[in-house]
Structure formats: structure tokens, C-alpha cells
C-alpha positions in Angstrom: 117.2 106.4 49.5 114.1 106.4 52.2 114.0 107.5 55.5 116.7 109.3 57.4 119.9 108.2 58.6 119.4 110.8 61.9 116.0 108.9 62.5 117.1 105.2 61.9 119.7 104.9 64.0 118.2 102.2 66.4 117.3 100.4 62.9 121.1 99.6 62.3 120.9 97.6 65.7 119.5 95.0 63.7 121.8 92.5 62.4 122.9 92.3 58.6 122.0 89.0 57.2 123.4 88.3 53.5 120.8 86.4 51.6 121.9 84.2 48.6 121.7 80.4 46.8 122.7 77.9 48.6 123.0 79.4 52.0 122.5 76.7 55.2 119.4 76.7 57.4 119.7 79.3 60.5 119.6 77.4 63.6 116.5 77.4 65.9 117.8 80.4 67.7 118.6 82.2 65.0 115.4 82.4 63.9 113.4 83.9 66.4 115.8 87.0 65.9 114.8 89.9 63.5 117.4 90.9 60.3 118.0 93.8 57.9 118.4 92.1 55.0 121.8 91.8 52.7 120.6 90.7 49.1 123.6 89.7 47.2 124.1 90.3 43.2 122.4 87.0 42.2 118.9 88.4 43.4 119.1 91.3 41.8 119.4 93.3 38.3 121.2 96.4 38.5 122.1 99.5 36.4 124.3 102.7 37.4 122.9 105.6 35.2 123.3 109.5 34.6 119.9 110.5 35.1 118.5 113.5 34.4 116.6 113.6 37.4 117.0 115.5 41.1 114.7 113.1 42.9 114.6 109.2 44.0 110.7 108.7 42.9 111.7 110.3 39.7 114.3 107.9 39.1 112.2 104.9 40.4 109.5 105.7 37.7 112.1 105.6 35.2 113.6 102.4 36.9 111.7 99.5 34.9 111.8 100.8 31.0 115.5 100.2 31.7 115.7 97.5 34.0 113.5 95.3 32.1 116.0 95.3 29.1 118.3 93.3 31.4 115.5 90.7 32.6 113.5 92.3 35.3 109.5 91.6 35.3 106.8 94.0 35.8 105.7 92.2 38.8 109.1 92.7 40.2 110.5 95.6 43.0 112.0 98.9 41.7 114.6 100.4 44.0 117.1 103.6 43.6 119.8 105.6 45.4 122.5 107.8 44.9 125.7 106.8 44.3 128.8 109.5 43.7 127.0 111.2 40.9 125.3 108.2 39.2 121.8 107.0 40.2 121.7 103.0 40.9 118.7 100.9 39.9 117.9 97.8 41.1 114.8 95.5 40.7 114.3 92.3 42.5 111.7 89.2 42.2 110.2 89.5 45.8 109.0 86.0 45.6 112.4 84.8 45.1 113.2 86.7 48.5 110.6 84.7 50.7 111.1 81.5 48.9 115.1 81.7 50.4 113.9 83.2 53.9 111.2 80.0 54.1 114.3 77.7 52.7 116.3 79.7 56.1 113.3 79.0 58.7 112.6 82.4 58.4 109.5 84.6 57.0 108.5 87.9 56.4 107.9 89.2 60.1 111.6 88.6 60.8 112.7 90.7 58.1 113.4 94.5 59.2 114.6 96.7 56.1 116.6 95.7 52.7 120.1 96.7 51.5 121.6 95.9 48.7 125.3 94.6 48.3 126.3 97.3 45.8 125.6 100.1 48.7 128.6 98.4 50.7 131.0 98.4 46.9 133.7 100.3 48.7 133.4 97.6 51.8 133.6 94.9 49.1 136.8 95.9 47.5 138.1 93.4 50.1 136.6 90.0 49.1 134.1 88.7 51.3 133.8 84.8 51.8 130.5 83.3 52.0 129.2 79.8 53.3 128.6 78.3 49.6 132.1 78.9 48.8 131.3 82.3 46.8 132.9 85.7 47.2 131.2 88.9 46.7 133.7 91.1 45.4 133.6 94.5 43.9 134.9 94.8 40.5 135.1 98.6 38.5 132.8 99.4 41.0 130.5 96.9 41.2 129.5 94.5 43.8 130.0 91.0 42.2 129.6 87.4 43.0 131.9 85.0 42.1 133.8 81.4 43.1 136.4 81.5 45.0 139.1 80.0 43.2 138.4 82.9 40.6 140.1 85.1 43.1 144.1 85.6 42.7 145.9 82.9 44.9 147.7 85.6 47.3 143.9 87.4 48.2 142.4 86.2 51.7 138.7 86.8 51.7 137.2 87.8 54.7 134.5 86.0 56.9 131.0 87.7 57.4 130.9 87.5 61.1 134.0 89.7 61.3 132.8 91.7 58.8 129.3 92.6 58.7 129.2 94.1 62.1 131.3 96.4 61.3 130.0 97.6 58.1 129.0 101.3 58.0 125.0 101.6 56.3 125.3 104.7 54.5 121.9 104.3 53.7 118.8 103.6 55.7 118.0 100.7 53.7 114.7 100.1 51.7 111.1 98.4 53.6 110.2 94.6 51.9 107.6 94.9 49.5 106.8 91.3 49.5 103.7 91.7 47.0 106.4 92.9 44.4 104.3 96.3 44.8 105.3 98.6 42.0 105.5 102.4 43.8 107.6 105.1 42.2 107.2 106.9 45.6 109.0 105.8 48.5 107.8 105.9 52.2 109.2 109.3 52.8 107.6 110.9 49.7 104.2 108.9 50.7 104.4 110.5 54.2 105.3 114.0 52.4 102.3 113.7 50.3 99.9 112.0 52.7 100.7 115.4 54.9 100.6 117.5 52.2 96.6 116.1 51.1 96.0 116.5 55.0 97.1 120.0 54.9 95.4 120.9 51.7 91.7 119.7 52.9 92.3 121.4 56.1 92.6 124.7 53.5 89.9 123.7 51.8 87.5 123.4 54.8 88.9 127.0 55.9 88.1 128.5 52.5 84.6 126.6 52.5 83.7 128.6 55.6 85.4 132.0 54.4 83.7 131.0 50.6 80.2 130.5 52.9 80.6 134.0 55.1 81.3 135.9 52.0 78.5 135.0 50.6 76.1 136.0 53.0 78.1 139.5 53.1 77.4 139.6 49.0 73.7 138.7 49.4 72.9 141.8 51.5 75.4 143.9 49.3 73.0 143.0 46.2 69.9 143.3 48.6 71.0 147.0 49.5 72.6 147.5 45.7 69.1 146.5 44.0 66.9 148.1 46.4 66.8 151.2 44.1 66.7 149.2 41.0 64.1 146.5 41.5 65.0 145.1 38.1 68.1 144.3 39.1 66.9 141.8 41.3 66.0 139.5 38.7 68.5 136.8 38.2 67.7 136.2 34.7 68.4 140.4 34.0 71.7 139.4 36.0 72.4 136.9 33.8 71.7 138.5 30.4 74.1 141.5 31.8 76.6 139.0 33.1 76.8 137.0 29.7 76.8 140.4 27.4 80.2 141.7 29.2 81.3 138.5 29.3 81.2 138.4 25.6 83.1 141.8 25.4 85.7 140.7 27.8 86.3 137.2 25.8 87.0 139.2 22.5 88.8 141.5 23.6 91.2 138.7 25.3 91.2 137.2 22.0 91.9 140.5 20.2 95.1 140.6 22.6 96.1 137.2 22.2 96.7 137.5 18.2 98.4 141.0 18.5 101.0 139.1 21.0 101.4 135.9 18.5 101.1 138.7 15.1 104.0 140.8 17.3 106.3 137.9 17.6 106.3 137.4 13.3 108.0 141.2 13.3 111.0 142.0 12.9 114.2 143.9 10.9 113.3 141.4 8.1 110.0 141.6 8.4 107.5 144.3 8.7 103.3 144.2 8.8 101.8 146.5 5.5 98.3 145.7 6.7 95.8 145.0 9.8 92.2 145.0 9.4 90.3 143.9 12.7 86.5 144.4 13.1 83.5 142.6 14.3 83.8 138.8 12.4 87.9 138.6 12.8 91.3 139.6 11.3 93.2 140.5 8.1 96.9 140.9 9.0 99.5 141.4 5.9 103.1 140.8 6.8 105.7 141.5 4.0 109.3 139.4 3.7 112.2 138.2 1.8 111.1 134.9 0.0 113.7 133.0 2.1 111.9 133.9 5.0 108.6 133.7 4.5 108.3 129.9 4.7 109.6 130.0 8.2 107.4 132.8 9.2 104.4 130.7 7.8 105.6 127.3 9.7 106.2 129.8 13.2 102.7 131.3 12.7 101.2 127.8 11.7 102.9 126.8 15.4 100.9 129.4 17.1 97.4 128.8 15.2 97.5 131.2 13.1 95.9 130.1 9.7 98.8 131.6 7.5 99.2 131.4 3.6 102.3 132.8 1.6 101.1 135.2 -1.7 104.2 136.4 -3.5 106.2 138.5 -0.9 103.7 138.7 1.5 102.1 136.2 4.2 98.8 136.6 4.8 96.8 135.9 8.1 93.1 135.6 7.9 90.8 134.4 10.9 87.6 134.9 12.6 87.0 135.2 16.5 85.5 132.3 18.3 
């Protein structure tokens, strides 16, 4: 969930307003207030999943591919939060939310945070009666909206005015993304990323100053070093020397890399019978049982070593790049 509960205690003072189809318009005094919205199950699609992810932004990136199978659209808003050991993935249509707000006499400016009925699953185990005759009730850990007549006769649902003021908001809620922006980063992650970018910019600036100073020092050392060897002062000469040793270094790296790969092919049942290295390339012969040669060839291919089987031998031959 976005935000920190310890830093959002002021936000919790806003009244919690349930939003649902068929709700009566608010009175004029009520329309002047600012609310946190409680979206009822008819306004969002939901799925609880055990996902192999640790952070909310990772779960939010997976949400569209999971929830679109349940009817969510690409232009809907996607949110996630953790409940017990599961991730709760949710999606809602912001256009529908706006329409219901307008029918109730509210605008986006009246809305603080967004909450979902599923956040209060424990509280709705005792049904809550809405003014359109439906009830919010938790069935099998999922908050559901159903007609009151489907409840057992001995059940007496509560009314919103007695419940919402006492609801404990475990989560700080979400921002209302009125245009259906699909952000896989929440506000807390975005703030963290912004701070990281600022720090990165500062470090780049500082490193630029350091590099400029270092360049001056190196330039001075170069002048001292070439004083007795004028030929080295020529940039073409220095580039030729650099290119020569760079080529040697690259070849040595390639040799070490190939030897390391070949070493992974050797074991108790496979032995090296020939190894030839020259200026052009390398030639390697590994002896092993016929049953092992196939797997050795596959492993060599995965290591980008050109290999072929010849009798009881695996021959590897390649050129230096």
C-alpha cells in the first residue's frame, strides 16, 4: 500500500463515504465536505493471488495480465495491497467512479483517498446495510455485495452511520487516478525514485568536478613524462601503442574465458586429451563415454563453444575474435 499509516493520521479524520450504484444524492451541506471513498465490490474486480514478488510495484506490474481475464480494461486503474499471505489485486473504471460522484453531487475535488471494501473484510463479517437495500458482507474472506433478502432471517445487518465512524483503516488508501493512469509505481515508490535520481544527479555533478580536476593532474603528468621522450607527446603515437596493448589484452581475456568454459566440461568421466592454442585460435579434444558426449556437446553449445562429436571424442575448435 502507498504511504505510511503513521504519517497519515490526519487523513483518517475525513469521513468514509461508501460509493455504489443507486445511492441517494448527498444533501447540499454534505456536498461541501471532503471524503475518503469506499468502493463497493460492484465497482471493481478483484483477485487474491500468492505471487512470487516482494514489493507492491512488482505486484502492480502483474495485475493487468491477471485481472483482464476477469473483465478489467487496459484504461482502468490498477492497485494492489497485501492481506495475510496473499496479494490482493484490484482494478476499477475511473470514468464510472466519476459518473457516480457527479450523480451524488460530488466532484474529484471532494475526494481524498480511495479505499476498497476488501480492506475491511474482518469488519464486514457482520453485514452492513446500504440505502439501496443491498448489504456488504464477507463471504469466504471476500467482501461481497448482495440483496438483503438473501441473508438468513436471524441476521440483523448494521447501518453505515453506526459502522463507518468506527472502522479501523489498516491501510492509508490510494490516490484517485481519475484518468485511469496505469502506474506500476505508487506514490511512495515514485517519491523514492525521485530522491534517488536527485542523489544520482548530485553524484554525477560531483564526479564531473572530480574528473575535471583529475584530467588537469593527468595532463600535467603527461607533459612531465613526455619531456624526455618527445615522440610520446604525439597523440597518434600514443593511440598506436594503446591499440597494440588493447589487442593483446583482449586476446588474453578471450583465452582465459575459453579456458574457463572448457574447464566446466571436464570431470571424473571426461578428460582432456589435447589442447592447442596459437595466434589464430584453439583446438580441444575431450574424451568421454558415448552416452556423456551428447550432454557435453549440448553444454558446449550453450557456452558458445563450437563443438562436434567424432567417435568417442568431443572436438572443440574456434578462432579468436
